[in-house]
Each structure stands twice: as C-alpha cells, then as structure tokens.
C-alpha positions in Angstrom: -6.1 -24.6 -22.3 -3.0 -26.1 -20.8 -2.5 -22.9 -18.7 -6.1 -23.1 -17.5 -5.6 -26.8 -16.6 -2.4 -26.1 -14.7 -3.9 -23.2 -12.8 -7.0 -25.2 -11.9 -4.9 -28.1 -10.7 -2.9 -25.8 -8.6 -6.1 -24.8 -6.7 -7.1 -28.5 -6.6 -3.8 -29.6 -5.0 -4.0 -26.6 -2.6 -7.4 -27.9 -1.5 -6.9 -31.6 -1.4 -3.2 -32.4 -0.9 -2.6 -33.8 2.5 -5.8 -35.9 2.6 -7.4 -38.6 0.6 -11.1 -37.6 0.8 -11.5 -36.7 -2.8 -10.2 -40.2 -3.8 -12.4 -41.7 -1.2 -15.4 -39.7 -2.6 -14.8 -41.1 -6.1 -14.5 -44.7 -4.8 -17.7 -44.2 -2.9 -19.5 -42.9 -6.0 -18.4 -46.0 -7.9 -19.5 -48.3 -5.1 -22.9 -46.7 -4.8 -23.4 -46.7 -8.6 -22.8 -50.5 -8.6 -24.5 -51.6 -5.4 -27.3 -49.1 -4.7 -29.9 -48.7 -7.6 -32.0 -46.3 -5.5 -29.1 -43.9 -5.0 -27.7 -44.3 -8.5 -29.8 -41.5 -10.0 -30.7 -39.6 -6.8 -27.2 -39.1 -5.6 -24.4 -40.7 -7.6 -25.2 -39.2 -11.1 -25.9 -35.7 -9.9 -22.8 -35.7 -7.7 -20.7 -36.9 -10.6 -22.1 -34.3 -13.0 -21.6 -31.6 -10.5 -18.0 -32.7 -10.0 -17.3 -32.6 -13.7 -18.9 -29.2 -14.0 -16.8 -27.7 -11.2 -13.5 -29.4 -12.0 -12.6 -29.3 -15.6 -10.3 -26.8 -17.5 -13.0 -25.7 -20.0 -15.4 -24.5 -17.3 -12.5 -23.1 -15.3 -11.2 -21.0 -18.2 -14.6 -19.7 -19.4 -16.7 -19.6 -16.2 -14.8 -19.8 -12.9 -11.7 -17.8 -13.7 -13.9 -15.0 -15.2 -16.4 -14.9 -12.4 -14.9 -15.9 -9.0 -11.2 -15.9 -9.8 -9.0 -16.7 -6.8 -12.1 -17.9 -4.8 -12.4 -20.9 -7.1 -11.2 -23.2 -4.4 -14.3 -22.5 -2.4 -16.4 -24.3 -5.0 -14.9 -27.5 -3.7 -17.1 -27.0 -0.6 -20.1 -27.6 -2.9 -19.0 -31.1 -3.7 -21.2 -33.6 -1.6 -18.1 -35.4 -0.3 -19.4 -35.9 3.2 -23.0 -37.1 2.2 -21.6 -39.5 -0.4 -19.1 -41.0 2.0 -21.6 -41.1 4.8 -24.3 -42.9 2.7 -21.7 -45.4 1.5 -20.5 -46.2 5.0 -24.1 -46.6 6.2 -24.7 -49.0 3.3 -21.6 -51.0 4.2 -22.5 -51.2 7.9 -26.0 -52.4 7.0 -24.4 -55.5 5.5 -23.4 -56.7 8.9 -25.4 -59.8 9.9 -25.5 -59.0 13.6 -24.7 -56.2 16.1 -21.1 -57.3 16.6 -20.4 -57.2 12.9 -22.0 -53.8 12.6 -20.0 -52.5 15.5 -16.8 -53.9 14.0 -17.6 -52.2 10.7 -18.3 -48.9 12.4 -14.9 -49.0 14.1 -13.2 -50.1 10.9 -14.8 -47.4 8.7 -14.3 -44.7 11.4 -10.6 -45.6 11.5 -10.5 -45.5 7.7 -12.1 -42.1 7.6 -9.7 -40.8 10.2 -6.7 -42.0 8.4 -8.0 -40.5 5.1 -7.9 -37.0 6.5 -5.4 -34.9 8.4 -5.5 -33.1 11.8 -6.2 -29.5 10.8 -5.1 -27.9 14.1 -1.5 -29.2 14.2 -0.1 -26.4 11.9 1.3 -23.1 13.1 -1.4 -21.0 11.4 -4.3 -23.2 12.3 -3.5 -24.3 15.8 -5.4 -23.0 18.9 -3.3 -20.4 20.6 -4.0 -17.8 23.3 -5.2 -14.5 21.7 -2.9 -11.6 22.1 -5.6 -9.0 21.6 -9.3 -8.4 21.2 -9.1 -8.8 17.4 -7.5 -12.2 17.7 -5.1 -11.1 14.9 -1.3 -10.9 14.9 -0.1 -8.3 17.3 2.2 -6.5 14.8 -0.8 -5.8 12.6 -2.7 -4.3 15.5 0.2 -2.2 16.7 0.8 -0.8 13.2 -2.8 -0.2 12.5 -3.2 1.7 15.7 -0.1 3.7 15.0 -1.3 4.7 11.5 -4.7 5.9 12.5 -3.1 7.8 15.4 -1.0 9.7 12.9 -3.7 10.4 10.3 -7.5 10.0 10.1 -7.5 8.1 6.8 -4.0 6.9 6.1 -3.2 5.6 2.6 -0.6 2.8 2.7 1.0 0.1 0.8 1.9 -2.6 3.3 3.5 -6.0 3.1 1.0 -8.8 2.4 1.5 -10.1 5.9 -0.1 -6.9 7.2 -2.3 -6.0 4.2 -4.6 -8.9 4.9 -5.3 -7.6 8.5 -5.1 -3.8 8.6 -8.6 -3.0 7.4 -10.1 -5.6 9.7 -8.7 -3.6 12.6 -9.3 0.0 11.3 -11.5 0.2 8.1 -10.5 3.8 7.6 -7.0 2.6 6.4 -6.9 2.7 2.6 -4.5 0.2 0.9 -2.9 -0.2 -2.5 -3.8 -3.9 -2.3 -5.6 -6.1 0.2 -5.9 -9.5 1.6 -4.5 -11.6 -1.3 -3.2 -8.8 -3.4 -6.7 -8.2 -4.8 -8.6 -5.0 -4.6 -6.0 -2.8 -6.1 -8.9 -0.4 -7.0 -7.0 0.7 -10.1 -4.1 2.0 -8.1 -1.0 1.9 -10.3 1.1 1.7 -7.1 -0.7 -1.3 -5.7 -0.5 -3.2 -8.9 3.2 -2.3 -9.4 4.1 -3.7 -6.0 1.9 -6.8 -6.1 2.8 -7.8 -9.7 6.4 -8.2 -8.4 6.1 -9.4 -4.8 2.8 -11.3 -5.1 2.2 -13.1 -1.8 5.8 -12.9 -0.7 7.4 -10.2 1.5 8.2 -6.7 0.1 12.0 -6.5 0.2 14.8 -4.5 -1.3 17.4 -7.3 -1.7 16.2 -8.3 -5.1 18.1 -10.2 -7.7 19.3 -8.7 -10.9 16.7 -10.6 -12.8 13.9 -8.8 -11.0 12.9 -5.5 -12.7 11.7 -3.2 -9.9 12.4 0.5 -9.9 12.1 1.9 -6.4 12.3 5.5 -7.7 9.4 4.7 -10.0 7.5 3.1 -7.1 8.0 6.2 -5.0 6.7 8.4 -7.8 3.7 6.3 -8.3 2.8 6.4 -4.6 3.5 10.2 -4.5 1.2 10.8 -7.5 -1.6 8.7 -5.9 -1.2 10.4 -2.6 -0.1 7.4 -0.5 1.2 8.3 2.9 3.3 5.2 4.0 5.2 2.2 2.8 5.4 -0.6 5.3 7.7 -3.6 4.9 9.6 -6.1 7.0 12.9 -4.8 8.3 15.9 -5.9 10.3 17.5 -4.5 13.5 20.5 -3.3 11.5 18.3 -1.3 9.1 16.5 0.2 12.1 19.8 1.2 13.7 20.9 2.9 10.5 17.6 4.8 10.4 16.3 3.1 7.3 17.1 1.1 4.2 19.6 3.0 2.0 17.8 1.8 -1.2 14.5 3.2 0.0 16.1 6.4 1.3 17.8 7.0 -2.0 14.5 6.5 -3.8 12.9 9.3 -1.8 11.2 7.5 1.0 11.7 8.9 4.5 12.3 6.4 7.4 9.9 7.1 10.4 10.1 4.2 12.8 10.3 0.4 13.3 7.3 -1.4 14.9 7.4 -5.1 15.7 9.9 -5.9 12.9 8.3 -3.7 10.3 9.8 -0.5 8.9 7.4 2.4 8.3 8.5 4.9 5.6 6.8 8.2 4.7 6.3 8.8 1.0 6.4 12.6 1.0 9.4 14.3 2.5 
C-alpha cells in the first residue's frame, strides 16, 4: 500500500505543484459546509466524497492503477474545484453591504485567485511560439517522419521518446516499438526492453556500469521482430565518425544524421 500511496502522490504533485488551488478548494469546502446550509448537501458533501474516492491509495491501487494507469492524473479534472471556489467567492461577495464593498471584495478575491495559480504559458513547452510546420510539432520529428516513409511504406522503428510521441501523429503508417509515453509496446519485446531501461529519458549509449543493457541483445530483438530503424539523439562527432562505435559493434548500420538524431538500420 505504501508503494501505491507514493505512486499516487507522485501524480498528485505532478498535477498540483506550482499552484495552491487544491488547498483553496479544501478551504472553500470547509467554508461552505459551515456557512451555507443549502450547499452543504448539494455541493460540499458530494464534492468531498468524490475527492476521497479519487484520491486515496486504496482506490488507486485496486481501481485506478488497474483501469486507467498513467492517465490517472486526468481524474483530477473531475474534481469540482472551479465551481466550489466560484460559489464560495460569490457567497463572500454577497456579504458586502453596499456596491463599493462588493467591488472591493471582487478585486480582493480576484487577486487572491490569481496569486493562487500560475501562468501556464511562461514555460518553454507551453509558451506560444510560431509554428515551424503545418503539424505544429517539433521540426526534427517532421523531418525524420518524412524521411522514414520516403524510404519505406510502413517503416518499423524504435525511436527516442522525444520523437516517439510525435511520429505517428505525422505519419500513422509508421510502426513503433513504444509510443507517446512508452505505452503501447504491443507485446514487442524490443520496445519493452528499451523502455524498461530508458523510460522517458533519452536513448543513449554512454550508460553507467550499474545499468544492465546489452546492445547486442537489443539488436537481436529488433532483428527478430523485423524492426527497420533505431533512432536516437547523436552528436556532431558521432556523425563525423559515421556512427556510434557501440552501436556499430552491436550490428547496427549507421545511415544518416537528421536534426541531431542518428538513424541506424537494424539489418545490414
């Protein structure tokens, strides 16, 4: 149960760290329960029971982890945070004895709501930027996807996670060992072998001695499952040397470098 709790709280912090709206939501529930008898059983109690049902390690272990898995964080959207906070603020504003007091409360609560959140569009991956292509996806993914389907009608690839989450959006005919978040291995031994080691980090060959990854075994898995290409981040030095020696020694054949990614053929 401790493991389920830790995993659940990891998703919770991923969803709510950086803003105080969940705490504000709980405060508003307490306020409404004490001050608003009409909303007590219409809004407060159902909201509280829903929150307990969604966020507790027992339900997470036996329901959510078994049914929706990594999408668990989306359940947080079900929580009526905005309605509860909005109703509370309206109740507080109605306490004003005249228009000026109500206006002052509106400004005060608006500022409080603003400071409780965070500006979503200030981060590199969420900011508004000019689109480089019609897909509005990273240009390296587009260039590599176009290259793959130009070489083969239905290319089968294992690509670094930074590409895997985009390739099939661009060309659905591309088949992958694992997809957007490493899910969708489709029982591919190759995909599972890579993702179990690299997870959501980059595929790389400079692994520490404590990391047990056999590139010869990986090559054999991909060969048996008829994968065509391995694609991973590369450096200019590797490109100048026509490939990573570790991969070449394992049986991969260096083809080209596109936008900082090395493309290797599985079959020589």
